[in-house]
FIKESE-437718 format. One line per 10 residues: number of its first residue (from 1); their letters; for each residue x, y, z of C-alpha. Coordinates in Angstrom, 1 decimal, m for minus. Layout:
NUM> A> X Y Z ~ ...
This chain:
1> MKPIAGGVLA> 93.9 91.3 87.1 ~ 92.2 92.6 84.0 ~ 89.4 95.1 83.8 ~ 86.1 93.7 82.7 ~ 82.9 95.4 81.5 ~ 82.0 98.4 83.5 ~ 85.5 98.9 84.8 ~ 85.1 96.2 87.5 ~ 88.3 94.2 88.2 ~ 88.3 90.4 88.1
11> VGFILSGSLA> 89.3 89.3 91.5 ~ 90.7 85.8 90.8 ~ 88.3 83.8 92.9 ~ 85.5 81.6 91.7 ~ 82.2 80.9 93.6 ~ 83.5 77.9 95.4 ~ 86.2 80.1 97.0 ~ 89.2 78.5 95.3 ~ 91.6 80.6 93.3 ~ 91.1 80.9 89.6
21> ASAEWKGTVG> 94.0 81.2 87.2 ~ 94.5 85.0 87.1 ~ 97.8 85.8 85.5 ~ 100.0 84.3 82.8 ~ 103.3 83.0 84.1 ~ 106.2 85.2 83.2 ~ 108.9 84.3 85.7 ~ 112.2 82.7 85.0 ~ 111.9 80.2 87.9 ~ 109.7 77.3 86.9
31> EPLRDSSGKA> 105.9 77.8 87.3 ~ 104.5 76.3 90.5 ~ 102.9 72.9 90.2 ~ 99.7 73.6 92.2 ~ 97.1 76.3 92.8 ~ 97.7 78.8 95.6 ~ 96.2 78.6 99.0 ~ 94.3 81.7 100.2 ~ 97.0 82.5 102.7 ~ 99.8 82.1 100.1
41> FRLAEHLRLI> 97.9 84.4 97.7 ~ 97.3 87.1 100.3 ~ 101.0 86.9 101.3 ~ 102.2 87.4 97.7 ~ 99.9 90.4 97.4 ~ 101.2 91.8 100.7 ~ 104.9 91.3 99.8 ~ 104.3 93.1 96.5 ~ 102.5 96.0 98.2 ~ 105.1 96.6 100.8
51> GARFYGSWSC> 108.0 96.4 98.3 ~ 109.7 93.2 99.5 ~ 111.9 91.3 97.1 ~ 112.7 87.7 96.4 ~ 116.1 87.3 94.8 ~ 116.9 84.1 93.0 ~ 118.2 82.3 90.0 ~ 116.4 80.4 87.2 ~ 118.7 77.4 87.8 ~ 118.2 77.3 91.6
61> PACFKQMNLF> 116.3 74.2 92.9 ~ 115.7 75.9 96.2 ~ 114.1 79.0 94.4 ~ 111.8 76.6 92.6 ~ 110.8 75.1 95.9 ~ 110.3 78.5 97.4 ~ 108.1 79.6 94.5 ~ 106.1 76.4 94.8 ~ 105.0 77.4 98.3 ~ 103.1 80.3 96.8
71> GKQGGALVPY> 101.3 78.2 94.1 ~ 100.5 79.3 90.6 ~ 98.4 82.4 91.3 ~ 100.4 83.8 94.2 ~ 103.7 82.9 92.5 ~ 102.7 85.2 89.6 ~ 102.4 88.1 92.1 ~ 105.6 87.4 94.1 ~ 108.1 90.3 93.6 ~ 110.9 88.1 92.1
81> IECTQLKKRP> 114.3 89.5 91.0 ~ 116.3 87.2 88.6 ~ 120.0 87.5 89.5 ~ 121.8 85.3 87.0 ~ 120.5 86.3 83.6 ~ 123.0 89.1 83.1 ~ 122.4 89.6 79.4 ~ 118.6 89.1 79.4 ~ 117.8 91.0 82.6 ~ 120.7 93.3 83.3
91> QQAQLCREAG> 118.7 95.7 85.5 ~ 117.6 92.8 87.8 ~ 121.2 91.5 88.0 ~ 122.3 95.0 89.0 ~ 119.6 95.1 91.8 ~ 121.1 91.8 93.1 ~ 124.6 93.2 93.1 ~ 123.4 96.4 94.9 ~ 121.6 94.3 97.5 ~ 124.8 92.2 98.1
101> IKAYPTWELP> 123.0 88.9 97.4 ~ 125.3 86.0 98.1 ~ 122.8 83.1 98.3 ~ 119.5 82.0 96.7 ~ 116.8 82.4 97.6 ~ 117.2 85.6 99.6 ~ 114.2 87.7 100.7 ~ 114.6 91.4 101.4 ~ 112.2 93.8 103.2 ~ 112.2 97.5 102.2
111> SGEQREGIQS> 114.2 98.2 105.4 ~ 117.1 96.2 103.9 ~ 116.7 93.3 106.3 ~ 117.4 90.0 104.5 ~ 116.7 86.3 105.1 ~ 118.5 83.6 103.1 ~ 117.1 80.2 102.3 ~ 113.6 78.8 101.8 ~ 111.1 80.5 104.1 ~ 107.7 79.0 104.9
121> IEELSSWSGL> 104.6 81.0 104.2 ~ 104.1 81.3 108.0 ~ 107.7 82.6 108.5 ~ 107.4 85.2 105.7 ~ 103.9 86.3 106.9 ~ 105.3 87.0 110.4 ~ 108.6 88.5 109.3 ~ 106.9 90.8 106.8 ~ 104.2 92.0 109.2 ~ 101.2 90.3 107.6
131> D> 100.4 88.3 110.7
């Protein structure tokens, strides 16, 4: 979110209640194909705030499917760690090694608890303590 006049933050919603494009896509996994639902956007914010991590690979079809569940706006907030671009992102690859990542996608909570495979928005919400 970018500051606007008077120091107020743009929230990313428009009057109709749908999400507006709020961040430029910077991830290595392909950009999601649709806008985020409110629930997916809130979950992405929550996961970032609690320090959860989504470990994956730019070449992983399941990682792209996982990211698509969040939509464009939420996907831009998801705490994604790229595991397979060793030369471009060596620090992220090191995080993957330290976490013992063996499969993509893998989700990790700050406690160290991990889940492998595509997780639904509902499963991640419950597992991470949002719901």
